[in-house]
C-alpha positions in Angstrom: 171.4 71.6 62.3 169.9 73.4 65.4 165.7 73.0 65.8 164.0 76.0 65.6 162.1 76.8 68.8 158.2 77.0 69.0 157.1 80.9 69.4 155.6 79.8 72.6 158.9 78.8 73.9 161.1 81.7 72.7 162.0 83.4 76.4 160.8 86.8 76.4 163.0 89.5 75.9 164.4 92.2 78.4 162.3 95.8 77.9 164.6 98.7 78.1 163.8 101.5 80.4 165.1 104.1 77.9 162.0 106.1 76.2 163.1 107.7 72.6 161.1 110.9 72.3 161.3 112.7 69.3 162.2 117.0 69.6 158.5 119.0 68.5 159.5 121.6 65.9 157.3 124.7 67.4 155.0 125.8 64.7 155.1 129.8 63.8 151.8 130.8 62.3 152.6 133.4 59.7 150.0 136.1 58.0 149.3 134.6 55.4 150.0 136.7 51.9 146.9 138.9 51.1 145.0 138.6 47.4 146.7 141.3 44.9 143.9 141.8 41.4 146.1 143.4 39.1 144.7 146.4 36.6 147.8 147.9 35.7 150.7 145.9 35.4 152.9 149.5 35.3 150.3 150.7 38.0 152.8 152.5 40.8 149.5 151.9 43.4 148.3 149.1 45.4 144.8 149.9 47.4 144.3 147.6 50.2 140.8 147.5 50.7 138.5 145.6 53.3 139.2 144.0 56.5 138.9 140.7 58.3 135.8 141.5 59.6 133.6 141.3 56.7 132.4 138.7 54.5 135.0 140.1 51.7 138.1 139.9 52.9 141.3 141.7 52.0 142.6 142.6 48.6 145.1 144.3 47.6 144.3 146.1 43.9 147.6 147.5 41.6 145.8 150.5 39.4 147.4 153.5 38.4 147.2 156.7 40.7 147.3 159.0 37.5 143.4 157.3 36.0 141.9 157.5 39.9 143.0 161.0 39.9 141.4 161.8 36.4 138.7 160.3 37.3 138.0 161.0 41.1 138.2 164.4 43.0 138.6 163.1 46.2 140.8 160.6 45.4 143.1 163.5 43.5 143.2 164.7 46.7 143.8 161.9 48.8 147.0 161.5 46.5 148.2 164.8 46.3 151.2 166.3 47.5 149.4 166.9 51.0 148.8 163.4 52.4 151.9 161.0 52.8 150.6 159.0 49.9 151.3 161.6 47.5 154.3 162.5 48.5 155.3 158.9 47.7 154.1 158.9 44.2 156.2 161.9 43.5 159.1 159.9 44.2 158.5 156.8 41.9 158.3 155.2 44.7 155.4 151.7 44.5 152.4 153.0 47.5 150.0 151.1 49.0 146.7 153.5 50.4 144.9 151.3 52.9 140.8 151.8 52.5 140.0 149.4 55.3 135.8 150.2 54.7 135.6 149.9 51.3 133.8 146.5 49.6 136.7 145.0 48.1 135.1 143.0 45.5 133.0 146.3 44.8 136.3 148.7 44.7 138.0 145.9 42.0 134.8 146.1 39.7 134.9 150.0 40.1 138.7 149.8 39.2 138.3 147.8 36.4 136.2 150.4 34.6 137.6 153.3 35.2 140.8 151.7 34.1 138.6 150.4 30.6 139.7 146.9 31.4 138.1 144.4 29.0 137.1 142.1 31.7 134.7 144.6 33.1 131.3 142.4 34.5 128.1 142.8 32.0 126.1 141.6 35.1 126.5 142.6 38.3 124.4 140.9 41.8 122.0 143.7 43.2 124.5 143.7 46.1 127.7 144.6 44.7 126.2 147.1 42.8 124.5 148.5 45.7 128.4 148.4 47.0 129.8 150.1 43.8 127.3 152.7 44.1 128.4 153.7 47.7 131.9 153.5 46.5 131.0 156.2 43.2 129.0 158.6 45.7 131.6 158.3 48.5 134.7 158.9 46.1 132.8 161.5 43.2 132.9 159.2 40.5 129.6 158.7 39.2 130.3 160.2 36.4 133.1 158.0 35.2 130.9 155.3 35.3 127.5 156.6 34.0 127.5 154.1 30.9 128.9 150.8 32.8 126.0 151.8 35.7 123.4 152.5 33.1 123.4 148.7 31.8 124.2 147.0 35.2 120.9 148.9 36.2 118.9 148.1 33.1 119.7 144.1 34.2 117.4 144.9 37.1 114.9 147.4 36.1 112.1 144.6 35.5 112.3 143.1 39.2 111.5 146.8 40.6 108.8 146.9 43.2 109.5 143.2 44.1 110.6 141.9 47.7 114.1 142.1 48.4 114.9 144.6 45.4 114.1 147.5 47.5 117.6 148.7 47.3 117.1 149.7 43.6 115.7 152.8 44.8 119.2 153.8 46.7 121.4 152.4 43.9 119.6 154.5 41.1 119.5 157.7 43.6 123.2 157.6 44.2 124.6 156.6 41.1 122.3 159.8 39.7 119.5 158.0 37.4 116.7 159.9 37.2 114.8 158.2 34.8 115.5 155.0 36.6 114.9 156.4 39.9 111.1 157.3 38.8 110.4 154.1 38.0 111.7 152.8 40.9 109.6 154.8 43.0 106.3 154.5 41.3 107.1 150.8 41.2 107.3 150.3 45.2 104.9 152.6 45.4 102.5 150.2 43.7 104.1 147.2 44.7 105.7 147.8 48.4 104.1 146.6 51.4 107.2 148.0 54.0 106.9 151.6 54.8 109.3 154.4 53.2 109.5 156.1 56.6 111.9 153.1 58.2 113.3 152.4 55.1 116.7 151.2 55.4 119.5 150.2 53.1 121.6 146.4 53.6 124.4 147.8 55.0 122.3 149.7 57.5 122.9 153.5 56.3 120.1 155.8 55.5 121.5 157.6 52.1 118.4 158.5 50.9 117.5 162.1 52.1 114.6 161.9 54.6 112.2 164.4 52.9 112.3 161.8 49.8 111.3 159.2 51.8 108.6 161.3 53.1 107.4 162.1 50.2 107.2 158.7 48.8 105.4 157.9 51.8 103.0 160.9 51.2 101.9 160.1 47.2 101.6 156.7 48.3 98.9 157.3 51.1 97.5 160.1 48.7 96.7 157.1 46.1 95.4 154.5 48.3 92.9 157.2 49.9 91.9 158.3 46.1 90.9 155.1 45.9 89.0 154.0 48.6 87.2 157.3 48.0 86.5 156.0 44.0 85.4 153.2 46.1 82.9 154.7 48.4 81.2 157.2 45.7 80.1 153.7 44.6 78.3 153.5 47.6 77.6 157.4 48.3 75.6 156.9 45.5 73.0 153.9 45.8 72.2 154.9 49.4 69.7 157.5 49.7 69.8 161.1 51.5 73.5 160.8 51.3 75.6 164.2 50.0 76.1 162.2 46.4 72.4 161.3 46.1 70.1 162.5 43.7 65.7 162.2 43.3 67.1 159.3 40.3 68.7 157.4 43.1 65.7 156.6 44.9 65.4 152.7 45.7 63.7 150.0 47.1 64.1 147.7 49.6 65.2 145.0 47.6 67.6 147.5 46.4 69.2 149.2 49.6 70.0 145.0 51.1 72.7 145.1 47.7 75.1 147.9 49.8 75.9 145.6 52.4 76.2 142.9 49.9 78.8 145.2 48.2 80.5 146.0 51.7 80.6 142.3 52.5 82.2 141.8 48.6 84.7 144.3 49.4 86.1 143.3 53.0 85.8 139.4 51.7 88.6 140.7 48.9 90.4 142.3 51.4 90.3 146.1 50.0 88.3 147.2 52.7 88.7 148.7 55.3 92.0 150.5 54.3 95.2 148.5 55.4 99.3 149.5 54.7 99.6 145.8 55.3 98.4 144.8 51.2 100.0 147.2 48.1 97.9 149.0 45.7 98.3 146.5 43.1 97.5 143.4 45.1 94.0 145.8 46.0 94.0 146.6 42.4 93.9 143.1 41.5 91.2 141.7 43.9 89.0 145.2 42.6 89.5 143.2 39.1 88.2 139.8 40.1 85.2 141.5 41.9 81.9 139.9 40.9 78.1 141.6 40.5 76.9 141.3 43.5 73.0 139.5 43.5 70.5 141.8 41.8 67.9 140.8 44.1 68.6 139.3 47.4 66.7 135.9 48.3 63.3 136.3 49.9 63.3 140.2 49.2 60.5 140.7 46.3 61.1 143.8 44.0 58.4 146.2 43.6 56.9 147.2 40.7 58.6 151.3 41.0 59.9 153.2 38.3 62.4 155.3 39.6 64.3 152.0 41.8 68.3 152.8 40.8 69.8 149.9 43.1 67.6 146.5 41.7 69.3 147.9 38.3 73.1 149.4 39.4 75.9 147.8 37.6 78.7 147.7 40.7 80.9 146.2 38.4 80.7 148.9 35.7 81.4 151.1 38.4 84.2 149.2 40.5 86.0 149.3 37.0 85.6 153.1 36.4 87.5 153.3 40.3 90.6 151.4 38.7 90.7 153.1 36.1 91.0 155.9 37.6 93.4 155.0 40.0 95.3 153.9 37.5 95.2 158.0 35.8 96.2 159.3 39.1 99.3 156.9 39.6 100.1 157.9 36.3 99.6 161.8 36.3 101.8 161.5 39.4 104.8 159.3 37.7 104.9 159.4 33.9 
C-alpha cells in the first residue's frame, strides 16, 4: 500500500489557460404597474390621476362615469359625446381619462364621497382637505360633498388662526362655507401676523379674490388703530392742555410725571408703537398684564391741591376699558 505524500510534496498542477465566461443576460426595465384604487367594481371609467413629479405619484381609480356626470357639471361635459372619452363610454368600452394635474389621493377621497363609499374617512389632514377643496371647485361639485366637507372642516376650526392653518381660509371659501369662513377670517384678523396682501396657498395659486384679501387687511388695521387710539385717549385725558382735557383734569408735577411712566410700561409690553409684527391678540394679552404705575414718582412731593387728576387716576381701569372696547369692535365687525 502506497504511503500518501505530504501536502508540500504534491507537485503543482498545471493551470489551464482557458477562462470560463458566464454570459450576461441583459436586464430589460419595464414600466411599473400603476396602483389601482377600485371605487366601483362595475365602473366603466378609469381615472389616471397625478404624475411622477408629484409626491402622491400616479393612481388609477375605477369609478362610475354616471356618478361623476350626476355630481359634476364639468365631468358631464368631459364625458359627453363631444369628447373621445364620452364616445368610448357610449360604446360600452372601459375607458381611461388622464388627469395629470390633479392630486391623486385627494381625487380618491372625492370619488369615495361621490360614490357613497363605506370607507370615507371621518378625519382628513389639512393638506389633503385643501386638495379636495381645489378639486371640488375645479369640477364644480361642491354641493355634492357638502355634508362630508362640513364634518372635515369642523375638526380643524378650533385651530383657526394659528400658525400653519392659514389654508383654512381658502378651504372654507372654495367649499362655500360662509359661517366657517367668517369665523376663520375673524381668527386670522385677531391672531395672524402675516400680511393678507401676500397671502398664498400651499401650491402657490391664489384662489381667493384680491378684494377679499385687501378687505381683511383693512379690517385688521382698523381694529389695531382703534385699539391704539383708545390707549392714546388714556394719555390725552391726563395731559393738561390737550383737546380731551378739561379743568378737572388739571394736575400737579407729581401727576404729570406718571404719564411718561405709563408710556414706558406700554413700550415694555410691546404694545407701543404700532407694529404689524404682533397680532392683536398678543397686544391685548400684553395689556391684560399691565399693572398700575407708581402713584408718586420717588423724590417728588405731592402738593396739597384739590384739583389734581393724575395723582389719583386709575390707569389700569382705563386700560381695561380700552381692551373691552376693542373686543366690542371686533364682535361688531364679526359677530
